[in-house]
C-alpha positions as CSV (number, residue, x, y, z in Angstrom):
1,X,3.4,0.9,-6.3
2,X,-0.1,1.7,-5.5
3,X,1.7,0.5,-2.7
4,X,1.2,1.9,0.2
5,X,0.9,0.8,1.1
6,X,2.8,1.0,0.8
7,X,2.5,2.9,4.2
8,X,4.7,1.2,6.9
9,X,7.2,-1.2,5.3
10,X,9.2,-1.4,8.5
11,X,12.0,-3.9,8.1
12,X,15.6,-4.3,9.1
13,X,17.9,-7.2,8.1
14,X,19.0,-9.4,10.9
15,X,22.8,-9.7,11.4
16,X,23.1,-11.9,14.4
17,X,23.9,-15.3,12.8
18,X,25.2,-15.5,9.2
19,X,22.9,-18.4,8.3
20,X,19.9,-16.6,9.8
21,X,20.8,-13.4,8.0
22,X,21.0,-15.1,4.6
23,X,17.6,-16.7,5.2
24,X,16.1,-13.4,6.2
25,X,17.6,-11.7,3.2
26,X,16.2,-14.4,1.0
27,X,12.8,-13.8,2.6
28,X,12.8,-10.1,1.9
29,X,14.0,-10.7,-1.7
30,X,10.7,-12.6,-2.1
31,X,8.7,-10.1,0.0
32,X,9.6,-7.1,-2.2
33,X,8.8,-9.1,-5.3
34,X,5.2,-9.9,-4.1
35,X,6.1,-13.5,-3.4
36,X,4.6,-13.7,0.1
37,X,4.3,-17.5,0.6
38,X,8.1,-18.1,0.1
39,X,8.8,-14.9,2.1
40,X,6.7,-16.3,5.0
41,X,8.4,-19.6,4.7
42,X,11.9,-18.0,4.9
43,X,10.9,-16.0,8.0
44,X,9.5,-19.2,9.6
45,X,12.8,-20.9,8.9
46,X,14.8,-18.1,10.4
47,X,12.5,-18.0,13.4
48,X,13.1,-21.8,14.0
49,X,16.8,-21.0,14.4
50,X,16.3,-18.2,16.9
51,X,12.7,-18.1,18.4
52,X,13.9,-15.5,21.0
53,X,14.6,-12.8,18.4
54,X,11.8,-10.3,18.5
55,X,12.7,-9.0,15.0
56,X,11.9,-12.3,13.4
57,X,8.5,-12.3,14.9
58,X,8.0,-8.9,13.4
59,X,9.1,-10.1,10.0
60,X,6.7,-13.0,10.1
61,X,3.8,-10.8,11.1
62,X,4.7,-8.3,8.4
63,X,4.6,-11.1,5.8
64,X,1.2,-12.2,7.0
65,X,-0.1,-8.7,6.9
66,X,1.2,-7.9,3.4
67,X,-0.1,-11.2,2.0
68,X,-3.6,-10.1,3.1
69,X,-3.1,-6.6,1.6
70,X,-1.9,-8.1,-1.6
71,X,-4.9,-10.5,-1.8
72,X,-7.3,-7.7,-1.4
73,X,-5.7,-5.3,-3.9
74,X,-4.6,-2.9,-1.3
75,X,-0.9,-2.8,-2.2
76,X,-1.4,0.0,-4.7
77,X,-1.0,3.7,-4.0
78,X,-4.7,4.4,-4.4
79,X,-4.6,3.5,-0.7
80,X,-3.4,7.1,-0.3
81,X,-5.0,8.9,-3.2
82,X,-8.1,11.0,-3.2
83,X,-9.6,13.0,-0.3
84,X,-9.2,11.3,3.1
85,X,-8.5,8.0,1.5
86,X,-6.9,6.7,4.7
87,X,-10.4,6.1,6.0
88,X,-12.2,5.1,2.8
89,X,-10.8,1.6,2.0
90,X,-13.1,-1.4,1.8
91,X,-12.8,-3.6,4.9
92,X,-10.8,-6.8,4.5
93,X,-11.8,-10.1,6.1
94,X,-8.8,-12.2,6.8
95,X,-9.5,-15.6,8.2
96,X,-9.6,-16.0,12.0
97,X,-6.5,-18.2,11.8
98,X,-4.5,-15.5,10.0
99,X,-5.5,-12.8,12.4
100,X,-4.8,-15.0,15.4
101,X,-1.4,-15.8,14.0
102,X,-0.6,-12.2,13.2
103,X,-1.5,-11.0,16.6
104,X,0.4,-13.9,18.3
105,X,3.6,-12.9,16.5
106,X,3.2,-9.2,17.5
107,X,2.4,-10.2,21.1
108,X,5.5,-12.4,21.2
109,X,7.7,-9.7,19.8
110,X,6.4,-7.2,22.3
111,X,6.9,-9.6,25.2
112,X,10.5,-10.4,24.2
113,X,11.2,-6.6,23.8
114,X,9.7,-5.9,27.2
115,X,11.8,-8.5,28.9
116,X,15.0,-7.2,27.2
117,X,14.2,-3.6,28.1
118,X,13.6,-4.6,31.7
119,X,17.3,-5.7,31.8
120,X,18.7,-3.0,29.5
121,X,16.3,0.0,29.5
122,X,18.2,2.1,26.9
123,X,18.8,-0.6,24.4
124,X,18.0,1.4,21.2
125,X,17.8,-1.7,19.0
126,X,15.2,-3.3,21.2
127,X,13.3,0.0,21.5
128,X,13.1,0.3,17.7
129,X,12.1,-3.4,17.4
130,X,9.2,-2.7,19.8
131,X,8.2,0.4,17.9
132,X,8.1,-1.7,14.7
133,X,5.8,-4.2,16.3
134,X,3.5,-1.5,17.5
135,X,3.6,0.1,14.0
136,X,2.6,-3.2,12.4
137,X,-0.3,-3.7,14.8
138,X,-1.4,-0.1,14.0
139,X,-1.2,-0.9,10.3
140,X,-3.4,-3.9,10.8
141,X,-5.9,-1.8,12.7
142,X,-5.9,1.0,10.1
143,X,-6.0,-1.1,7.0
144,X,-7.7,-4.3,8.0
145,X,-9.9,-3.7,11.0
146,X,-10.6,0.1,10.8
147,X,-10.0,0.4,14.5
148,X,-9.0,4.0,14.5
149,X,-8.6,4.8,18.2
150,X,-6.6,1.7,19.0
151,X,-4.4,2.2,15.9
152,X,-3.7,5.8,16.7
153,X,-2.7,4.7,20.2
154,X,-0.3,2.1,18.8
155,X,1.1,4.6,16.3
156,X,1.6,7.2,19.0
157,X,3.4,4.7,21.2
158,X,5.6,3.6,18.3
159,X,6.6,7.1,17.2
160,X,7.3,8.1,20.9
161,X,9.6,5.0,21.3
162,X,11.5,5.9,18.1
163,X,11.8,9.5,19.2
164,X,13.5,8.2,22.3
165,X,15.8,6.2,20.1
166,X,16.8,9.2,18.0
167,X,17.2,11.3,21.2
168,X,19.7,8.8,22.5
169,X,21.3,8.3,19.1
170,X,20.6,11.2,16.6
171,X,22.5,9.4,13.9
172,X,19.8,6.6,13.8
173,X,17.8,7.7,10.8
174,X,16.1,4.4,10.5
175,X,14.1,5.2,13.7
176,X,12.7,8.3,12.0
177,X,10.7,6.2,9.5
178,X,7.8,5.6,11.9
179,X,7.9,9.2,13.0
180,X,7.6,10.6,9.5
181,X,4.8,8.2,8.5
182,X,2.9,8.9,11.7
183,X,3.2,12.6,11.2
184,X,1.9,12.3,7.7
185,X,-1.0,10.0,8.4
186,X,-2.3,12.0,11.4
187,X,-1.8,15.2,9.6
188,X,-3.9,13.9,6.6
189,X,-6.9,12.6,8.5
190,X,-10.3,14.3,8.0
191,X,-10.7,17.5,10.0
192,X,-13.1,16.0,12.5
193,X,-10.7,13.1,13.1
194,X,-7.7,15.4,13.5
195,X,-9.7,17.4,16.0
196,X,-10.5,14.3,18.0
197,X,-6.9,13.1,17.7
198,X,-5.6,16.5,18.9
199,X,-7.8,16.3,22.0
200,X,-6.6,12.8,22.6
201,X,-3.0,13.9,22.4
202,X,-2.2,12.7,18.9
203,X,-0.4,15.4,16.8
204,X,0.7,15.2,13.2
205,X,1.9,17.4,10.3
206,X,2.0,16.0,6.8
207,X,4.6,18.4,5.5
208,X,6.9,17.6,8.4
209,X,6.2,13.9,7.8
210,X,7.3,14.1,4.2
211,X,10.4,16.0,5.1
212,X,11.3,13.3,7.7
213,X,10.8,10.5,5.2
214,X,13.0,12.3,2.6
215,X,15.7,12.5,5.3
216,X,15.4,8.7,5.9
217,X,15.5,8.0,2.2
218,X,18.7,10.0,1.9
219,X,20.5,9.1,5.2
220,X,19.0,5.9,6.4
221,X,20.4,2.5,6.0
222,X,18.0,-0.4,6.6
223,X,14.9,1.8,6.2
224,X,16.1,3.7,3.2
225,X,14.3,1.7,0.6
226,X,11.1,1.6,2.7
227,X,11.1,5.4,3.0
228,X,11.5,5.6,-0.8
229,X,8.5,3.4,-1.3
230,X,6.3,5.4,1.1
231,X,7.5,8.7,-0.5
232,X,6.4,7.6,-4.0
233,X,2.8,7.0,-2.7
234,X,2.8,10.3,-0.9
235,X,4.2,12.3,-3.8
236,X,1.4,11.0,-5.9
237,X,-1.2,11.7,-3.2
238,X,0.1,15.3,-3.0
239,X,-0.1,15.8,-6.8
240,X,3.7,15.7,-7.3
241,X,4.2,12.6,-9.6
242,X,7.3,13.9,-11.3
243,X,9.1,13.7,-8.0
244,X,8.2,10.0,-7.7
245,X,9.0,8.9,-11.2
246,X,12.8,8.5,-10.7
247,X,12.3,6.5,-7.6
248,X,9.7,4.2,-9.2
249,X,12.0,3.7,-12.2
250,X,14.7,2.6,-9.8
251,X,12.3,0.2,-8.1
252,X,11.5,-1.6,-11.4
253,X,15.2,-2.5,-11.5
254,X,15.5,-3.3,-7.8
255,X,12.3,-5.5,-7.7
256,X,12.1,-6.9,-11.3
257,X,9.3,-9.4,-10.5
258,X,7.1,-6.8,-8.8
259,X,4.5,-6.0,-11.4
260,X,2.7,-3.5,-9.1
261,X,5.8,-1.2,-9.4
262,X,5.2,-1.2,-13.2
263,X,1.6,-0.3,-12.8
264,X,2.6,2.5,-10.5
265,X,5.1,3.8,-13.0
266,X,2.4,4.0,-15.6
267,X,0.1,5.8,-13.2
268,X,2.9,8.2,-12.3
269,X,3.6,9.0,-15.9
270,X,-0.1,9.5,-16.5
271,X,-0.5,11.8,-13.5
272,X,2.4,13.8,-14.9
273,X,0.6,14.1,-18.3
274,X,3.2,11.9,-20.0
275,X,0.8,9.9,-22.2
276,X,3.2,8.0,-24.4
277,X,5.4,6.9,-21.6
278,X,2.4,5.7,-19.5
279,X,1.0,3.6,-22.3
280,X,4.4,2.2,-23.2
281,X,4.7,0.9,-19.6
282,X,1.3,-0.9,-20.0
283,X,2.4,-2.4,-23.4
284,X,5.6,-3.6,-21.7
285,X,3.6,-5.3,-18.9
286,X,1.4,-7.0,-21.5
287,X,4.5,-8.2,-23.3
288,X,6.1,-9.6,-20.1
289,X,2.8,-11.3,-19.3
290,X,2.6,-12.9,-22.8
291,X,6.2,-14.1,-22.4
292,X,5.4,-15.5,-18.9
293,X,8.3,-13.5,-17.5
294,X,9.1,-14.2,-13.8
295,X,6.4,-12.6,-11.7
296,X,4.3,-11.5,-14.6
297,X,2.6,-14.7,-15.6
298,X,0.5,-14.4,-12.5
299,X,-1.1,-11.1,-13.5
300,X,-4.7,-11.5,-14.5
301,X,-5.2,-10.4,-18.1
302,X,-8.3,-8.5,-16.9
303,X,-6.1,-6.5,-14.6
304,X,-3.9,-5.4,-17.5
305,X,-6.9,-4.5,-19.5
306,X,-8.3,-2.4,-16.7
307,X,-5.1,-0.5,-16.0
308,X,-4.6,0.2,-19.7
309,X,-8.3,1.3,-20.1
310,X,-8.0,3.5,-17.1
311,X,-5.1,5.4,-18.6
312,X,-6.9,5.7,-21.9
313,X,-10.0,7.0,-20.0
314,X,-8.1,9.9,-18.5
315,X,-6.4,10.6,-21.8
316,X,-9.9,10.9,-23.4
317,X,-9.3,7.9,-25.7
318,X,-12.8,6.7,-24.8
319,X,-13.3,4.1,-27.6
320,X,-10.2,2.1,-26.7
321,X,-10.9,2.6,-23.0
322,X,-14.3,1.1,-23.3
323,X,-12.9,-1.8,-25.2
324,X,-10.4,-2.5,-22.4
325,X,-13.0,-2.1,-19.6
326,X,-15.3,-4.6,-21.4
327,X,-12.4,-7.0,-21.7
328,X,-11.8,-6.7,-18.0
329,X,-15.5,-7.5,-17.2
330,X,-16.2,-9.9,-20.0
331,X,-16.5,-13.1,-18.0
332,X,-17.4,-14.1,-14.5
333,X,-14.3,-16.2,-14.2
334,X,-12.1,-13.3,-15.3
335,X,-13.8,-11.0,-12.8
336,X,-13.0,-13.4,-10.0
337,X,-9.3,-12.6,-10.7
338,X,-9.8,-8.9,-9.8
339,X,-9.9,-7.4,-6.4
340,X,-13.3,-5.9,-5.5
341,X,-12.3,-2.3,-5.9
342,X,-10.8,-2.8,-9.4
343,X,-13.9,-4.8,-10.5
344,X,-16.3,-2.1,-9.4
345,X,-14.1,0.5,-11.0
346,X,-14.1,-1.3,-14.3
347,X,-17.9,-1.2,-14.4
348,X,-18.1,2.3,-13.1
349,X,-15.8,3.6,-15.8
350,X,-18.0,2.1,-18.5
351,X,-20.9,4.0,-17.1
352,X,-18.9,7.2,-17.0
353,X,-18.0,6.8,-20.7
354,X,-21.7,6.4,-21.5
355,X,-22.4,9.5,-19.6
356,X,-19.7,11.4,-21.3
357,X,-21.3,10.3,-24.6
358,X,-24.7,11.5,-23.2
359,X,-26.1,8.0,-23.1
360,X,-27.3,7.9,-19.5
361,X,-29.9,5.2,-20.2
362,X,-27.0,2.9,-21.1
363,X,-24.9,4.1,-18.1
364,X,-27.4,3.2,-15.4
365,X,-27.3,-0.6,-15.9
366,X,-23.5,-0.7,-15.6
367,X,-23.5,1.5,-12.6
368,X,-25.8,-1.0,-11.0
369,X,-23.3,-3.8,-11.9
370,X,-20.6,-1.8,-10.1
371,X,-22.8,-1.5,-7.1
372,X,-23.7,-5.2,-7.1
373,X,-20.1,-6.4,-7.6
374,X,-18.7,-4.8,-4.5
375,X,-21.3,-2.8,-2.5
376,X,-18.8,-1.5,0.0
377,X,-16.1,-0.4,-2.5
378,X,-15.6,3.3,-3.0
379,X,-16.4,2.9,-6.7
380,X,-19.8,1.3,-5.9
381,X,-20.6,4.2,-3.5
382,X,-19.6,6.7,-6.2
383,X,-21.7,4.8,-8.8
384,X,-24.8,5.3,-6.7
385,X,-24.5,9.0,-7.1
386,X,-24.5,8.7,-10.8
387,X,-27.7,6.8,-11.0
388,X,-29.7,10.0,-10.7
389,X,-27.0,12.6,-11.6
390,X,-25.0,11.7,-14.7
391,X,-21.2,11.8,-14.5
392,X,-19.6,14.9,-15.9
393,X,-15.9,15.5,-16.1
394,X,-15.0,18.9,-14.6
395,X,-11.9,21.0,-14.3
396,X,-11.6,19.6,-10.7
397,X,-11.6,16.0,-11.9
398,X,-8.4,14.2,-10.8
399,X,-6.5,11.3,-12.3
400,X,-7.0,8.3,-10.1
């Protein structure tokens, strides 16, 4: 999925009480199909049965976090594409109530874990639950608040806890998920941030991170699916889409109502140069939307038009690409259905097509629309560069 975010999907199914376990399973069935309101409701229901279970507080916090990421268009793997994109996303502004609730659930989980560990210091299940809570808080800092130092601190504590877990129990591959993700993220930060991180005691290696995640995807249990999701985004970021395609195909079967997975599959095919397969995926999404298939009726028509146009743009089908980008930006009501980055990109692409046609005087007004639509979006910042210097596709241009 352009999922990153797809970055720390840190979950484990609860098995303490049969009824509670069924409710949690129901919650994650909704969660992985992008149905965050019913997922949150299920986690709240499970928590009412056992408020002293720190895992359940993590689940609820996770549901709140991913609902915000979804609302802001961040659950797509562009979150980890491009140079240094871990530090380039547009800031999100969740309501004070949502942020307060998220932090309250994390704090409660950490307090319950601390109390349990005071009684049983080497309880690996509780140690891992605490690591998950810290990882979720780090996620919130990285992706929502951009609080790098605090987030690195939480990430470091989380991976150290899970390293203790695997030192006690080497067969616990689920506890390696945070370690692998941490290694990759820290190892992928810009050079100046890596230098600062190293001085502060934070070390990472992206190749080691990928290898660890591959191990979790093969040998893990509860975290196996999450490792696969993260790996798909990372393979794409590393320019290895063919390694991701089989995993994404499997996800379309596993999460049939998750339309972002379909978009990701199209992007993966495109990145691999498989034009027909990529466009076939978009045609299938449009068909499912028209049929109002479960999960697909909610996709904005403008989003499908943009995604299709973006593939056509990179395949040099500029006439059809322009038609679809114009469809995506045709009405103000339709534009309200798009996240800020997608809307800005839809305008920017139109300007780029004009520039490729050597019509810069027509490109400038659309670049200004991209800038005005979402000034802080990366596409808006990129559009500013093209106002004076027309866009030209080069050998180093990448499919994004």
